[in-house]
Every structure is written in structure tokens, then in C-alpha cells.
N, C-alpha and C positions, 0 to 999 in steps of 0.2 A: 845771072847777076839780079842782087835784089834793087827794088825802086828806093832811092832816096832822095831827099830835096836838095838842090843845089849847093856846092861844096867847092870850097877854096884847099887845094893842096899845098902844104907848103914842107914840102919834102920830095924825096924820090923813093917809090917802092921796087926796088929792084935786086937785092942782096938777100939771098935765102937764109933765114936763121934758123937756129933749133925752136926757139921760143920766142911768141907775141904776145906782149905784155899789151891789155886792153885795159885804157884809163878814159873815160869821159869826164870832162872840164865843164863846170857851169860855177861862176861864181865862188872860187875856192883860192884865192891869193893868198890868204894865211895860212893854209895847210900845204899847197902844192910843191913847195921848193922842199920841204921835209919827206913828202912822198915822193919826188925824183931821185933825191939824195938817196933815200933807202935803196932805190933799184940801181942806181950806178954802184954802190956800195957791195952789191952782190959778189960772192965768190964764184958764181957760175956767169961768164962773161957773153954766152954766145946766145944774146937776146935784141930784140928790138922792143922798143916803148912806143905804143901808138896813141898818140893824146888828141883826142877828138872835143874840140872846144865848141860848145853848145849853145853858141852867143852868149856869153859872159858880160855883165854889165861893167865888172870891176876891172884889174890888170891882170886876170889869171894868164891869159893868152899871152901877155906880153912876157910874164916870167916864165913860162914855159918854152917862148923862142930863145930865150938868154942861154937855155941848157940845151936846147937844140943847135945853138950856133958853136957849143964847143965838144958835141959829140954827136958824131952820123947816126948812131944809132936810136935816137930819139926822133921820131918822126911825127908830124901835126897835122890834123884836118881840123879847118874851120867850116861850121855848118853856117849856111846864110839866113837861116831861120832857126827857132827854137824849137828842137822837137825832141826831147826828153831821152832819157841815158838808153834807153832801150834801142831808138835810131841810132843813137851814137854809138854804143857797143856794138851793134851790128854792122856798121859802116867799117870799124875796125876790124871787127871777125872777116867780112869781105876782101879787104884790102891785106890781110895779114899773110905775110911769107913764109910761115913756120908749122914745123911737125905740130908743136904743143902750142895751146891757147892758154894762158893765165890773165886772171883779172885781178885789177889791184884799183881802188876809188881812189879820187882825187885829195883824200883826207887821211887817208890810213897808210901804215908804214909795213913794210917787211923787215924781218931779220936779216942779217947778212947772209947766211945758209939758206934761206928759204928754197929758192929754186935749186940751187944744189942738192938738197936733200929730197924734195920731192921727184925732180927727174930722175936721180938713182933709181929711188924707189918704185918710180912706175917702170922703168927699163929691167931695173933686176924681177922684179914680180910680175911682169908682163900685163900692166894694169892701165886700163885706158881713161879713168875719170880717178882723180884723186884730191884730196882736202886735208888740210891741215887743223891743231887746237889754235888759238889765239888769244891775245888778252885783250882788253879793254883801256883806254885811256881816258883820263879826264881831260877839260878843256884846258888843265895846266900842263897836262902832259905826264900825270902821274897814272902807274897802274893800278885801276882799282875793281878788277875782275878777271877773271880765268873762265874761259869757254872750251869745255873739255867736248871730245868729238868721239862718237863710238869707232869702232874698227871697221865696220862696213855698213851701209846703209843700202836699201832697195828702194822702188818708186813707192810702195806702199810704205816704207817708212817714212819717207819724206812728207807723204801726203799728211801723216800725223804730227810731224815736227821736221823742219828745216834743221837741219843738222850741218849745214853746209853754209862756212862762211863765203860770201861772193871773194873778199880778199886773199881767199887762200884757195880756190878752185883752178883745177888745170885739168884739160881734156886733151886727147890724142886725136887729131885729125886724120891721121894715116889711116887708123881703124874704124874710127867713128864718121870721117868727113867732118867737113864744116856745118857745126849746130846753132841755130840763130835764136835769139831770146825773142818770146812772144811780146806784141805791141803793144804794151800797157805800161802805163807810167809807173807801177810799184809791183814789186814782187814778180818781176820779170826776170830776174835771176833764179829764182825757185823754178819758175814757169822753164827755163832751159836744163836744168838740174833734171825736171820731169820728163822733158823730151830725151836727153841722153840715158835715161834709165829705164826707157821704152827701147833702146837699143841693146843694151847690157842688163845682166842681171843686179849688180853692186857696184857702186862706188867703194873707195877704199881710203880710211882715214890716217894721217900721222899724229900720235897722242901727243907729241911735244908742239909746245908753242911755237908758231914759227911767223908770225905777224902781231899786229898791234891794230885793232879797231879804233878810231877815233870817235867817241861821244858828241855828239854837237845838241844843242837845245833845238835848232834852227832846222835840224835835217827832215827828211818826210818820214824816216824811219824811227822818230821820235813821238812821231803820230799814232798812237796805238789803234785810235778808233778806224783812222784811214786804213791802217796797214791789214784789220780786219775786212774792209770792206774788198780790199784788193786780193786778199786771199779769197775771200766767196767767189769774186768775178773769175778768179782764175780758177777753181773749182768748177764752176758754172762753164763760163763762156769758152774758155782755152782748153781744160781738161774734159769736157763734155759729161761730168758726171752728174747722173740724175739728180732730183733733188733730195732724196732719201740718203745715196751715199753721200752728196756733199755732206748734208749736214750731219752726217756721222763721223766723216772726218775733220770737219770744222769744228764737233765739241771736241776732239784730240786737242785740235790748234789752240784753242780758246782755254783749257783746262792748263796746257802745258804753258800757255804764254803767263798765266796766272801763277803757277808756280816757278816760273821761272824769274817773274819780277815780286812775287811778294815772299816767295818762301824759297830763297836760292838753295838754301841747303838741301832739303828735300828733294830739289831738280837735280842737284849734283849726286845724291843717294841713289836716284833711279835711272840716272845716265841721259838724261836730257839737258845738262847745262855743264 
């Protein structure tokens, strides 16, 4: 059992399901209703949604509880101290009852066929780790971008550019065991993908967009300088790359980031967007 801060369980974890969906909550009352609705609208119904509230100061928890009262598949955990998304997600992974672990952040959404497409794909192809393309939404809900993905990625590929959106990732705990995120405030999702890809050769992608990523000016991911700092920390402190190897891969990260942001047509052409 991992060490976690004190929690309050607002649910009962006793029914095994096929997919556990991991969603951390923090001051997301503006978006969380649409996020939960996108799960409820899935064509694949054998799931549990584990929502972990990280001491929100708005009414995110109350909104989530309203949904949980109507559907027993929705489980809620409330952390007693603010601990960050990595701790919140790891708590949910620890308590998950399913074979497959899927991730969905509290401001993102899924297309109705998302889970069905991915679970069928993973079973038919005997895949342990899967991801998919997705679309970007502006703050007023308009599609403003399409993120394509390669057919497969390796550990080395991900060190150069992270092609796996957290909102589309699914992994198989039967073959991989439960794999947890490193305890850093940002880039913990990439850290998890790298941990998984130390166990297997490749993760495999679905080229059709199956989710919607919500762009937010106030999100941590909007801060490019901070993202770069955490990427470097991930290379050095988590992956234990020596400074020369870390610098080599960080150069790829930096150049790919500039291409994605400033020259998206070229990034798409060379397969990194």
C-alpha cells in the first residue's frame, strides 16, 4: 500500500469492473459537469469513475457528489490536504478495481465511443498500453486544433516528444500490474508512460480523435517555462539520465515544442502534432 495523506471515502469500493477511470479534481466546477457527462454517455458501460478531490476551494466536490448520488459507478475520494495531481491519481489507482486504468482530467471530455474503441483495440491486438488522437477546445467550447498521434511509440520516442495525451491513455493492470505516477507536480503523466515503457517495447495509438482537450489560460500546462523545468527534472531526478543524455533529449523536447507552437503545419508534416 502506498503512503497517502488522510482521506475521506465518499463511496464503497467493492464491485469489480473492466475499466477504472481516474480523475483528480481541483477547482474545476466550471468544467466538471461536462467531463462527468462525457463518461456517462460512453457506449461502453462497464466502468467506475474515481474522482479524487484535492481540497478544492470552489464547489467542485459538491457538483461531483450530485452525480455520484445518481450513479453508483461514480466514486469520490476527498483528500484532507492539498497534495497535487500525482498523489490524487495514485490514490485512485491504488483503490481501482478494474483490469484497465484510464485517465481523464476534470476539464477534458471523451467522445461517446472512446472506451469501447480502445478496449476492443487492446483486446483484439493484445496491447497493454494504448492512446489516441484528440482535439483541442477553446474556452468557449470550439474545436481549435487536432492532435495526431503516431501508430506506436517507445521509451526513447517519448523522451524526445510526448505523443500520449493523458486524457486518452489506457493501460492493462493484468499484464503490467498497477503502475503509479512519480510524485512531481507536473509531467507526472509522462513519468508514468516512461515507467510503463520500461516494461514493454511499445504503446500503440488510434489515429481517430476520441477525446477533447480543454485549453485553459489558468492551467499549469499553459506555463511553458514551468513545463520545461519539470521536464528537465523528470529527465534528471526521476529517469536518472546523466546530464549529457538529459541535455540531448531536452534539445528534442525544446525544438519539438517550438515547432508545435510556432509552426504547427511543419510539426504535423513531420509527425509530432
